[in-house]
N, C-alpha and C positions, 0 to 999 in steps of 0.2 A: 281576882276578878269579882266586878260587885254583881250580885244575884238581883235578877229583876222580878219585883213583885207579878207584873204581869204575865210572866212565864210559869211562875207557879200557878198561877189562877187558871191558866189554860190548859196544864197537866191536870188539875182537879177536876176540873169541868168536863174535860174530854173522857177521862177513864181509859186513855188509850195506853196500853203497855209499850206499843212499839215508840210512841211519841216520849214515854217518859224516860225511856231507856235510852233513848238519843241523846239527851241532856245529861247524862252521867259524867261524871269528870274523865274530861280529856287533856291530855297533855301537849297536844299538838298545838303550834304556834303558826300565826301566820306572818305577823309582823314584830320585830324587835326593835325598839327606841331605847338605846341604853339600858336601865332596869324595867322598862314598863313592855309591855307585853298586849297585842291582839291575838287572841287565840281563836282555833277553828269555830268553837262552840259560838264565840261572841260574834263573830262575822257571820255567821250561818244567823244567828238571832236576829241580827240588821237585816239580813236580807230578805226575812220573811215577816218582818215586824210590818202589822198592818196590810202585810201582801201586796204593796204597793209597786216595789221594783221588781223588774224583769229579771229574772234569774238566768244571767248570761257570765261569761268568763269575765269579759270584757269591764262589766260592772262592778263585779267581786274585786277586779284589779284597779278600779279608779278608785274604791273606795279605800282599798290597802293603803295605795300611793298616798290618798289625801290623809289617812291617819298618821302616816308618816310626817307629813307636812305641818300638821296643826297640832300635832304632839310636840314636835321641835319648837314651834311657835309657844305654845302654852310653857315650855319649860323656860325659855326666853322671857317671857312676861314674870313669870313666878319670881325670877331673881332682880326684877325689875328692870330689864334690859328695854329700852324702848325702841331700838332698832333705828333710830335716827342717827347714826353717826354718817358722816358725809361720805365714808367708802362705801357704806351700804347703799345709800340712795344712790350713788351714781352708779354702782353696779346693777342695781335692781331697775334702775330708770335707762339701763344701756341704749336700748333703742330709741325712747324718746329725746336723749341726749344727743344721738348722732343726729338723728331726723332736724332737731334745733340747727345745730351747728354747719350741718349740709345745708339748711335754708340760709343762714348768714352767708356761707360760701358763694353760693348761686348768685344772691343779691349782690356782691362784690364784683361778681365774674361776669354778671350780664347787664349790672344797673344803667350802664350808656346805652344799650341796645335795645332794651325794654322800654326807657321812656317814652312815651308817645306825646307829639304835638296836639294842640287843639284841634289844629286842621286835619291830621292823620285820624284822630277818633271821630270826627265829622263825615271823613270820607268813608271811613270803614261802616259807620251807621247807615250812611245812604246805599251802599253796596247790598248791605242786608244779607249776607250769607251767613252770618251768625246774628242773633236776634235775641233782644232780652223780649222775654214773654210773660204774660199773666193771664190766668183763665181761673173761670168759676165750673166746677163740673157737678152735675148730677148724676150720680153714679148708676149703672145698669150693670148687670151681671148675667151669665147665663140661666141662673135661678129666678133672674126678676119675672114676674107673671106679666102678661099683656096688661093688665088692669094698673100695676104698678109703673110700669114703662109709661103707660099713658099719664099717669100723676107727674113722674119725673119729668117729662118733657112739659107738661102745662107749666110747672113751676120754673123750667129753665126759661120759657116763653114770659113769664111775668116778669122774673128779673131782667130780661134781657129789655122789656118794654120801661122799667123802673129805669133803667141804665139809660136808654135812650132819650128819657124825659129828664134828666138831669140829677139822678138819685147818686148818691156818691158810692164809688167803687167798693169802699168797707162795708158797707150795708149788704150789698149782694154777696162780698166775700164771706159774710156771717153763714151763709147756705152752703158754702162750698165744701163738697164731700172728699176732696184732694184733702187730707189732713195735712199732709208736709206743704203744700203750697199755700192753704191757709192762714198756717202760721207764719208765713212772709209775706201777708198781705196778696195772697195769689200768685205771687211771682214764681215762673218756672226757672229763674236764672237765664244764662246764656243757654240758648237751643241753635244748633248746627243742623243743617241739611242732613237728612237721613238720621236724626237723633231721634224721630219721634215716628209716629205711624203715617202712612202717606195720606188720608184725608186731613186729619189735624195739619200734616206740614204744608199741604197744598193752600188751606184756607190761610193759614197764620203767615206763610210768606208772601199770599197776597194783599195784607195789610199795609195800609200807609202809617208811618208815625202817628199816633194819637187815635188811631180808628179801631173800633170795635166790631166784631166780626158778628154775624147771623148766628144763632143757635147752631150748632154744627154736632153731628152725630157720628161718633167712633164706638168701636166694641168696647170701650170703656163707659161709654153713657154719653150725656148731652153739654156740650162745652160751650162757654161764651169765651172768646180767646180777646186778648186785648194787647196791642202794641203800643207800649207808651213812648211819647216822644222823647227825643234825646235830653230835653231839659230836665224832664221828669227822671232821667235814669243815667246823667251822665257820669257821675263818678263810680257808680255800680258798672256801666258798661266799659269804661276806662280800664277799670280794675280786671273784668274779664278779659277783654284785648290783652292785656298786659301779661296775665297770667298765660295766655294762648301763646303768645309770642316767645315767654319764655320757657316754656314746655318745650316748644319746638328748638329753641338753642339748646337747651339741656339735653334733649333728645341727640342732637348733632356732636354735642359734645362729648357725650356718652360714648357714641359709636367711634369717635375719632380715637378718644382714648384707649378703647378695646384694641383697636386698631394698632395704637402706637405700641402698645406694650405685647402685641402678639398673642393675645389670652389664647389659647387651646384647651379646650374640655375633652379632656381624657376620652376613650369609645367605652370603659368601662365603669363611666360614672354613671350613667343610669340605673346600672345594676346595683351598685354600691350607694346610691340613694335611696334606694326601696330597702335595701338591707337596714339603713340607718333609722327610717320612718318608723319601723317599728319599737324603737326606745333611743329617741335624741338623747336623753341625758347620758345614757350609756355611752354615746360616742362622743358626748362634748370634750373629751381627752385624745380622742383619736387623731393620728397626723396622717392617715392615708390620703394620699393625693387625688384630687378630683380634677384639677385644672392646673394650669400653669402659664405663667407670663415673663417677661424679659427677665425680670427682677426679683420674683418671688412664685409662691405657689398658693392654692386654694385647698385646704384640707376638710374632709369629713367632720372634723370638730368644730371648724369656722361655719360649715354648712348646718350642722346640729344647731349652733347658737341661735342662726337664724330663725330655724323651725319652731323654736319655743315662741318665735311672737308671730308668725303668720297665722292669720285667719283657718277656722276649721274647714272654711268650705275649701279654700286652696290647700291645704292638706289633703283632702279627701281627693281632691284633682289628680294630686300627685301621685295618688297610691294606684291610680287607674290609666294616667296619660302616658302617652308613646315614648319612646327614646327620645326622639327626636325635641319635643316638648321639654323633657326633663333637662335636658342639655342647656335648652335656652334658658329655662329656668335657673341654672347653675351659673351660666355664663352672666344673668342679670346679678345674682349674689356677687361675683368675683367684680363685678364694675362697682357695687355700692362699697365695696372692701377699697377699692383703689381711689374712689372718690374720698373715702375717710384718710386716705393717706394724702391726698390734696389737701385735705382740710387741716392735718397737723402739719404739712410742710409750710402752709398759708399762716399757722400760728392764730387761729382764729380759737379764742376762748370763750366760755360761758360768762357772763357778767354776773355779780352777786345777786341782783334782780331777776334776773332770769333762772337763776340756780334755786332762788327762793319759790319760784313760782312751779319749778320740776318738784323739789321738796315738797310743796303744798298738795300737789298732786298725788306724789307717794303715801304720804300720811293719811290722806282721805281713804286711798284705798287698804292702805293697812289698818286704820280706825274700823273700816266696814267689817274686816275679818275679826278683829277683836270683839266688836260688838255682838256679832253672831253667835260667837263661841262662847263669849262672856269672860274673856280672858285679859280684860283691860289691866297693864300692870300696876296700874294706880288703885283701881278696884281690889286686886289681891293683895297689893300691899295694906291697904286699909285693913283687912281682916286681923291684922297685927300678929299674924302667926308667924312661926319660924321659915326659910325660904323651904326647908323640906316638907312642912306641913303645906304650905302655899303651892307645892308641885303636886301634892295630893289632893288639894283643893280644884287645882287647875284640871288635873286628870278628870275628876267627875265632872265638872264642866265639860271637857271636851266629850266624854260619854253620853252626857245628855245630848249635846249637839248631833251626834250621829244618829243617835234615837231620833231626833228630829228631822234629819235628813232623809233617814229610811220611811218615816211616816209622812213623808213630804209636807212636814209643818213648816220648814225652810228649806231655800234653796241650797245646795252646796254652794260654798263659796272659796273658790280656789287661792291661792297664796301665790303671788305674782313668782312667775316661772324662777328669775334670778336669785331672787328672796329666798325661795324654797331650797334653791342648790346651794347658798350660803348658809341656811338654815342646817341642812344635812352635813355639810362639813363639821359642823359643830357638836353632832352626836355622833354615839355607834349606831347605825341601823340597818336593818336588813329586811329585805321581803322574800319570803320564802314562797316559791311558785306552787310548790306540792300542797303547801299549808292553803293557800290561796285555792287550789281546784277542791280540795277536801271539803273548805268551809262551801264552795258552791254545791258539791254533791250531796253535803248534809242538809242544805237547804231545800234542796228540791227533795229530799226524802219527806223533810218535815213539813212542808207545804203539802204534798200528797198526804201525809198521815192526817194532818188536819182538816183536809177535804172529806177525807173518808169518816171522820166522827163527826163534822157539822150536820145537825139535823136538816131535812129539808125543809125549803122555805115556802110557805104556802103561797097559793097560786091565787090571783084573784079571777082567774076563769071561771066558768060555770062547769 
């Protein structure tokens, strides 16, 4: 393990016997990847470097897991493996590939039913239950002072007067404080009834095509709302309506498929799901059954595969969701697998151009990890060292990367989930829970010892 100059300086400056003793040689190990080790001491050092990281078990565990993935990645880079073979790309981009092929399947399935005639588009626009709207917002928050609120209203009124006298919408949009809308020339896209706050909706749904509202106040601030004419937004409105029709057809098709297949989620499924939420990767190989259908079953391994891709907020919601919601979520994942079977049966394949786009997305993600860690295969090869020496160079760069994470100089850059799984299959690795906990406890003691030896800060108070 490489000694760090800063830790020696810390000991000399503090003169603290307890702190010095804490960094004597310890054989304990947190993680092993082949012949490389992350020791208890080293993880403890990372946890207190600059004292920015919260000393919690989940933080220590995340660093340990990330060390496995980055170390395995760096070893592949050291031997010149670009990880760009087709099998790796398709496995890593599993979800993106599925989504793309499912979209092709849906297009084929609903093409005739979704296409709308110009007359149907005209009718939908006149009815107006779904509207394309744009706005300019001058934002007000609970912290806005009365004086600031008055200034925002005055500016909104000036912008409205300018628009009414012929100023271009683009000019007013430059003052738009809704950043998302401003980036789209003020457009809010397709707005349905019930999709916004009542005051905004009442005004917006009273507008005729091409009409501009008066300055309208909501809890978000002051709005100038515009309903474009159909001629201005025909293509966009047509696409919105066709997407809406497709979504309804897709929902009906899915419910019918679930019924035809006789999908049943087992009563114990919610409890089993909560078990695998703790460690989805470990559950990937599990064949415990969560749901059954007429010609198959849905296992915890299949559920765990999905867990590696769901957004963090969905993951958190699953942890506390009642059983019926967990069961419903499981049922929806079964549906996704059934739809995938339909794609296979239809023989839908990815074109070369579509694969090239998928590979480009994968490559950019991989290169961003190489960049932040400093383990580009080409840069390691350029050192002229032997493969064994390149592994040591890569390991030192990994060490510096983790120091930078601990000091919050760089953000932790996770390896894509299925690439991480593939990398782990190529090495002999182990995370030792007792070692993780020992590193955390040592870091807590070190931080306390450091705090006791720091000189008191001068106060500016009299």
